[in-house]
C-alpha positions as CSV (number, residue, x, y, z in Angstrom):
1,M,24.4,-31.5,-15.8
2,A,21.7,-28.9,-15.3
3,E,18.7,-30.0,-13.3
4,L,15.5,-30.2,-15.3
5,H,12.4,-28.5,-14.0
6,G,8.9,-29.0,-15.2
7,P,6.6,-26.2,-16.1
8,P,5.4,-24.0,-13.2
9,D,2.0,-24.9,-11.7
10,P,-1.0,-22.8,-12.8
11,E,-1.1,-20.9,-9.4
12,T,2.5,-19.9,-9.7
13,S,2.1,-18.7,-13.3
14,M,-1.0,-16.8,-12.4
15,A,0.7,-15.2,-9.4
16,A,3.6,-14.0,-11.6
17,A,1.1,-12.6,-14.1
18,L,-0.9,-10.9,-11.4
19,D,2.2,-9.5,-9.8
20,A,3.2,-7.9,-13.1
21,A,-0.3,-6.6,-13.9
22,A,-0.7,-5.1,-10.4
23,A,2.2,-2.7,-11.1
24,A,-0.2,-0.3,-12.8
25,L,-2.7,-0.4,-10.0
26,L,0.1,0.2,-7.4
27,T,1.3,3.1,-9.5
28,V,-2.2,4.7,-9.2
29,W,-2.1,4.1,-5.4
30,E,1.3,5.8,-5.0
31,S,0.4,8.7,-7.3
32,A,-2.7,9.4,-5.2
33,R,-0.7,9.2,-2.0
34,E,1.9,11.6,-3.3
35,R,-0.7,14.1,-4.4
36,T,-2.8,14.1,-1.3
37,A,-1.0,12.5,1.6
38,N,2.6,13.6,1.0
39,R,2.6,15.2,4.5
40,V,2.8,11.7,6.0
41,S,5.1,8.8,5.3
42,G,3.9,5.4,4.0
43,A,4.2,3.9,7.5
44,Q,2.3,6.8,9.1
45,L,-0.5,6.5,6.5
46,R,-0.8,2.8,7.3
47,A,-1.1,3.7,11.0
48,V,-3.8,6.3,10.3
49,M,-5.8,3.7,8.3
50,V,-5.6,1.1,11.1
51,V,-6.8,3.7,13.6
52,E,-9.7,4.6,11.3
53,Q,-10.7,0.9,11.1
54,F,-10.3,0.3,14.8
55,D,-11.2,3.6,16.5
56,G,-9.9,3.6,20.1
57,I,-7.3,1.0,19.4
58,N,-4.5,0.9,22.0
59,L,-0.8,1.2,21.2
60,R,0.0,-2.5,21.6
61,R,-2.7,-3.6,19.2
62,L,-1.7,-1.0,16.7
63,A,1.8,-2.2,16.8
64,S,0.6,-5.8,16.3
65,R,-1.6,-4.7,13.3
66,L,1.4,-2.9,11.8
67,D,3.8,-5.7,12.5
68,M,6.0,-3.3,14.4
69,L,7.9,-3.3,17.7
70,L,5.9,-1.5,20.4
71,S,8.7,1.1,20.8
72,S,8.6,1.8,17.0
73,A,4.9,2.2,17.0
74,S,5.1,4.5,19.9
75,R,7.5,6.8,18.1
76,L,5.3,6.6,15.0
77,C,2.3,7.8,17.0
78,D,4.3,10.6,18.6
79,R,5.0,11.9,15.1
80,L,1.3,11.6,14.1
81,V,0.2,13.4,17.2
82,A,2.7,16.2,16.5
83,A,1.4,16.4,12.9
84,G,-2.2,16.7,14.1
85,M,-3.3,13.4,12.7
86,L,-3.9,11.4,15.9
87,E,-5.1,12.2,19.4
88,R,-4.7,10.2,22.6
89,E,-7.1,9.7,25.5
90,P,-7.4,7.3,28.4
91,G,-9.0,4.0,27.5
92,R,-12.8,3.6,28.1
93,F,-12.4,0.3,30.0
94,D,-8.8,0.6,31.4
95,R,-7.7,4.2,32.2
96,R,-4.1,3.0,32.2
97,E,-4.3,2.3,28.5
98,I,-4.2,5.0,25.9
99,A,-6.8,4.9,23.2
100,L,-6.0,6.4,19.7
101,H,-8.4,8.4,17.6
102,L,-8.2,10.2,14.3
103,T,-8.4,14.0,14.2
104,P,-10.7,15.8,11.8
105,E,-7.6,16.7,9.8
106,A,-6.7,13.0,9.4
107,Q,-10.3,12.2,8.3
108,R,-10.1,14.9,5.7
109,L,-6.8,13.6,4.5
110,L,-8.2,10.1,4.0
111,A,-11.3,11.4,2.2
112,E,-9.2,13.4,-0.1
113,L,-6.9,10.5,-0.8
114,R,-9.7,8.1,-1.7
115,A,-11.4,10.7,-3.9
116,N,-8.2,11.2,-5.8
117,R,-7.5,7.5,-6.0
118,Q,-11.0,6.7,-7.2
119,A,-10.8,9.4,-9.9
120,Q,-7.6,7.9,-11.3
121,L,-9.1,4.4,-11.2
122,A,-12.2,5.6,-13.0
123,A,-10.1,7.1,-15.8
124,V,-8.5,3.7,-16.4
125,L,-11.7,1.8,-16.1
126,N,-13.3,4.0,-18.6
127,G,-10.9,2.6,-21.2
128,M,-11.8,-1.0,-20.5
129,T,-14.7,-3.0,-21.9
130,P,-17.7,-3.7,-19.7
131,A,-16.8,-7.4,-19.7
132,G,-13.3,-6.6,-18.6
133,R,-14.5,-4.3,-15.8
134,N,-17.0,-6.9,-14.5
135,A,-14.4,-9.7,-14.6
136,L,-11.9,-7.5,-12.7
137,L,-14.4,-6.6,-10.0
138,R,-15.5,-10.2,-9.5
139,G,-11.9,-11.4,-9.3
140,M,-10.9,-8.7,-6.9
141,Q,-13.9,-9.4,-4.7
142,E,-13.0,-13.1,-4.4
143,F,-9.4,-12.3,-3.9
144,D,-10.3,-9.9,-1.1
145,E,-12.6,-12.4,0.6
146,T,-9.9,-15.1,0.4
147,A,-7.2,-12.9,1.7
148,R,-9.3,-11.7,4.6
149,R,-10.2,-15.3,5.5
150,Q,-6.6,-16.4,5.5
151,R,-5.6,-13.3,7.5
152,G,-8.2,-14.2,10.1
153,Q,-6.8,-17.7,10.4
154,N,-3.3,-16.4,10.8
155,V,-4.4,-14.0,13.6
156,Q,-6.1,-16.7,15.5
157,A,-3.3,-19.2,15.2
158,P,-0.8,-19.4,18.2
159,G,2.2,-17.2,17.4
160,G,0.2,-15.2,14.8
161,P,0.3,-11.4,14.6
162,D,-1.9,-11.1,17.7
163,G,-0.6,-14.2,19.4
164,P,2.3,-14.7,21.9
165,D,5.4,-12.6,21.5
166,R,7.9,-13.8,19.0
167,P,11.4,-15.0,20.0
168,T,14.3,-12.6,20.0
169,G,17.9,-13.1,19.3
170,P,21.2,-11.2,19.4
171,T,21.3,-10.5,15.6
172,D,17.8,-9.0,15.4
173,S,17.5,-5.6,13.8
174,V,15.0,-2.7,13.8
175,E,13.9,-0.7,10.8
176,D,12.8,2.9,10.9
177,P,9.0,3.0,11.4
178,D,8.9,5.6,8.7
179,G,10.9,3.5,6.3
180,P,9.7,2.6,2.7
181,T,6.4,0.9,2.2
182,R,5.2,-0.4,-1.2
183,A,1.4,0.0,-1.2
184,V,-1.8,0.2,0.8
185,W,-4.3,-2.2,-0.7
186,P,-7.9,-1.2,-0.1
187,G,-10.7,-3.7,0.5
188,V,-13.0,-4.2,-2.5
189,S,-16.3,-2.5,-2.4
190,G,-15.4,-0.1,0.4
191,G,-13.9,-2.7,2.7
192,P,-11.1,-1.9,5.2
193,E,-7.7,-1.2,3.8
194,R,-4.6,-3.3,4.4
195,T,-1.0,-3.2,3.5
196,V,0.6,-5.2,0.7
197,G,4.4,-5.6,0.4
198,A,5.2,-3.3,3.3
199,S,8.6,-3.4,4.9
200,R,8.6,-5.6,8.0
201,E,10.5,-5.0,11.1
202,Q,12.4,-7.7,12.9
203,P,11.9,-8.4,16.6
204,T,14.4,-7.2,19.2
205,G,14.6,-7.7,22.9
206,E,11.4,-5.6,23.3
207,P,8.1,-7.4,23.2
208,P,6.9,-7.2,19.6
209,V,3.4,-6.5,19.2
210,A,0.6,-5.0,13.6
211,R,-0.4,-5.3,10.5
212,T,-4.8,-3.6,7.7
213,A,-6.2,-1.1,3.1
């Protein structure tokens, strides 16, 4: 006999509706990336945005923010340095550490990307009613604030993205750091950007170390 299930709770129904409605927004994001940032992969773009937000970040913290293995983040940075997007220099407080900074070329790329993205968003917003635009902005601002608050709680918790190293096992696998990523979600009202739905790497015997938007 088939098991009977009650109707989904309002949050689940809303999440499903938002997931479907967000497809158009993510399409705008990807279209802008392909037009202006097709020289870098999705994972490389995420790394550039993290370095923009945390100028001078070291490799271990970058890997933690991207939710990558340290070795994978190192290879990713090698490619970005070779592409003229990142530069390395000894850390200000610890000369043994390497600090990462954006190059002028990377800054121009991000400015062009955002201008393209905002132009496409403006074209869609122009077809909405004023009430719809205001409701969208208010909802996105609250969504952004809540997501940031929850992210901060996860980072501070033991074993979070910036906490102790995760356990490893013989069946762990590693994905290509330049593998597919679904979207980079920007903070509302010019806030920092962060990734939504990006592919996650699994820990191996190397110390894992993150994910911004």
